[in-house]
Structure formats: C-alpha cells, structure tokens
C-alpha positions in Angstrom: -21.1 15.4 11.5 -18.8 18.3 11.9 -15.1 18.1 12.7 -15.6 19.1 16.4 -18.0 16.2 17.0 -15.6 13.9 15.1 -12.7 14.9 17.4 -14.9 14.3 20.5 -15.6 10.8 19.2 -12.0 10.2 18.4 -11.0 11.1 22.0 -13.8 9.1 23.5 -12.8 5.9 21.7 -9.1 6.2 21.0 -6.8 6.7 24.0 -3.5 5.8 22.4 -1.8 9.0 21.3 0.0 7.4 18.4 -3.3 6.1 17.0 -4.8 9.6 17.4 -1.9 11.1 15.5 -2.3 8.5 12.8 -5.9 9.5 12.5 -5.0 13.2 12.3 -2.4 12.5 9.6 -4.9 10.5 7.6 -7.4 13.3 7.9 -4.9 15.8 6.6 -4.0 13.5 3.6 -7.7 12.9 2.9 -8.5 16.6 2.9 -5.7 17.2 0.4 -6.9 14.4 -1.8 -10.4 15.8 -1.7 -9.1 19.1 -2.9 -7.1 17.4 -5.6 -10.2 15.5 -6.9 -12.7 18.3 -6.3 -14.5 16.1 -3.7 -16.2 17.1 -0.4 -13.3 18.1 1.8 -15.2 17.8 5.1 -16.6 14.4 4.2 -13.2 13.0 3.2 -11.6 14.6 6.2 -14.1 13.0 8.6 -13.6 9.6 7.0 -9.8 9.9 7.5 -10.2 11.2 11.1 -12.5 8.4 12.2 -11.3 5.4 10.0 -9.7 3.6 13.0 -12.3 4.7 15.6 -13.0 1.1 16.8 -9.4 -0.2 16.8 -9.2 -0.2 20.6 -12.8 -1.3 21.0 -12.2 -4.5 19.0 -8.8 -4.9 20.5 -7.1 -4.9 17.1 -9.3 -7.8 15.7 -9.2 -7.2 12.0 -12.3 -9.4 11.5 -14.3 -6.8 13.4 -12.4 -3.6 12.7 -14.6 -1.1 10.9 -17.9 -2.8 11.9 -18.0 -1.2 15.3 -17.1 2.1 13.8 -20.0 1.7 11.3 -22.4 1.0 14.1 -21.2 4.0 16.1 -21.4 6.3 13.1 -24.7 5.0 12.0 -26.2 5.7 15.4 -24.8 9.2 15.1 -26.5 9.7 11.7 -23.2 10.0 9.8 -23.4 9.9 6.0 -23.5 6.3 4.6 -20.7 7.2 2.1 -18.3 7.8 5.1 -19.4 4.6 6.8 -19.0 2.5 3.7 -15.6 4.0 3.0 -14.4 3.3 6.5 -15.6 -0.3 6.2 -13.9 -0.6 2.8 -10.5 0.3 4.2 -10.3 -3.1 6.0 -9.6 -5.8 3.4 -10.7 -8.5 5.8 -14.2 -7.1 6.2 -14.8 -5.6 2.7 -12.3 -7.5 0.6 -10.0 -5.8 -1.8 -12.8 -5.1 -4.3 -12.8 -1.4 -3.8 -14.2 0.4 -6.8 -14.9 4.0 -5.6 -12.5 6.8 -5.7 -13.3 7.6 -2.0 -12.5 4.0 -1.0 -9.1 3.8 -2.8 -8.2 7.3 -1.4 -8.7 6.2 2.2 -6.8 3.0 1.8 -3.8 4.7 0.1 -4.0 7.8 2.3 -4.1 6.0 5.7 -1.3 3.6 4.7 1.1 6.2 3.3 1.1 8.0 6.7 3.1 5.1 8.2 5.8 5.3 5.6 6.1 9.0 6.0 6.3 8.9 9.8 8.9 6.1 9.6 10.9 8.3 7.2 10.8 11.3 9.6 11.9 9.1 12.5 15.1 8.0 10.8 16.2 11.5 9.9 18.6 13.3 12.3 16.0 16.1 12.8 13.2 13.6 13.4 10.9 16.2 11.8 8.4 16.1 9.0 9.8 19.3 7.7 13.0 17.4 6.8 11.1 14.7 4.8 11.5 14.9 1.0 9.0 13.1 -1.3 12.0 11.7 -3.3 13.4 10.0 -0.2 10.0 8.4 0.6 9.9 7.2 -3.0 13.3 5.5 -2.6 12.2 3.9 0.7 9.1 2.5 -1.0 11.4 0.2 -2.9 13.1 -1.1 0.3 11.1 -4.0 1.6 13.0 -4.0 4.9 12.1 -0.3 5.6 8.8 0.1 7.5 8.0 -3.5 6.5 4.6 -3.5 8.1 3.5 -0.7 5.7 1.8 -2.3 2.7 3.2 -0.9 -0.6 0.3 -2.4 -2.5 -2.2 -0.4 -0.4 -0.2 2.8 -1.0 -0.2 2.0 -4.7 -4.0 2.1 -4.8 -3.5 5.8 -5.5 -2.7 4.7 -9.1 -6.2 3.1 -9.3 -7.7 6.6 -9.0 -5.4 8.2 -11.5 -2.8 9.7 -9.2 0.8 8.7 -10.0 2.7 7.4 -6.9 5.2 10.2 -7.0 2.5 12.9 -7.0 0.5 11.1 -4.3 3.5 10.9 -2.0 4.3 14.5 -2.6 0.7 15.5 -1.7 0.8 13.3 1.4 4.1 14.7 2.6 2.8 18.3 2.2 -0.4 17.4 4.0 1.4 16.0 7.0 4.0 18.7 7.1 1.1 21.3 7.4 0.0 19.7 10.7 3.4 18.6 11.9 2.9 20.3 15.3 -0.2 18.3 15.9 1.6 15.1 15.0 4.6 15.9 17.3 6.9 15.7 14.3 
C-alpha cells in the first residue's frame, strides 16, 4: 500500500480531525524512527498513519480496536508486518508482550505524540516550533500533566535501545516538520 491509498483509507474511516492529526503525527514519528533504525520508512510510516483506522468504527471499544483495522488492511492486501504491528499497539488485544522493534516503536511513537501536543498547547505560542525536548522531558515526570498519556508506553523506546531523551528529541523534530499539517 502506498501513502496516497493510506490517506484515502484514513479519510474514509476517520472523520474526527484531531484523530486524523494524531495519525499524521504518529506517521511522522514512525518515519523518523525507521530512518534511525535503518528500517523500511514507508512500511513504518503506513503503520503509524493507519494504527487508529478503526477507532470510530468500533466506537472506541478497546476490546475490538485494531481487529477491524486488521480485517480492512488484510482485505486490501497490506503487508502482515504492518497488520500485526497495528494489532500489537493495543494492549487489550495483543497484551503487553511485544517483542519486535516495530511493535515497541509504534507503541512509544503513537503515545508520545499526545504528550508533545499537550506541551505545545500550554505554551503562549501554542506552536510545535516552541516545544523543546527538555521541557517535554520535565513534563514526563509530572503525573498530573497530560495524565491520560501513558509514560510506560512512551518508555517502550528504551526496550529498543533508544534512550528516552533521544526518543523525545526525535519525536519533537518529526512533529515540528509537519506542524502545518497538525495545525500547530
């Protein structure tokens, strides 16, 4: 599947603009992670872009989230690695027994986007360009800040050999590069 087809699927199944932006942010982070690890940039980007494809279809039911995406992507002939990685990002379906680099990358990558957006929104500029990785690191320690963002899921970056500080810097850069698309 190419990116153009993936974008069409995203727009077909996701109507909420914030969810679309989250998917675009995750795609950007995943592409940067793929470059960092010498992995397939397109494959990792598509996984990031489509990881929440069924969220509206399953009405947020985490016991089903990922399974409908797997069905849709399987019918579209998408690579099994992408499908399994998308299923693996939901702990309730897959469990937290992720072992593959690709799996951990998606979990950490999609989760950190929430923390970075929250950071941008509290700044006077309300822009990603004003976000500094050091500030995000400080906010990681504050349980009350963006409390719905799982710090444990973000820390899965360490399971793939990427120190938290480096991971956050990479994610901030990735999102800053597409800030216009994200409306930040």
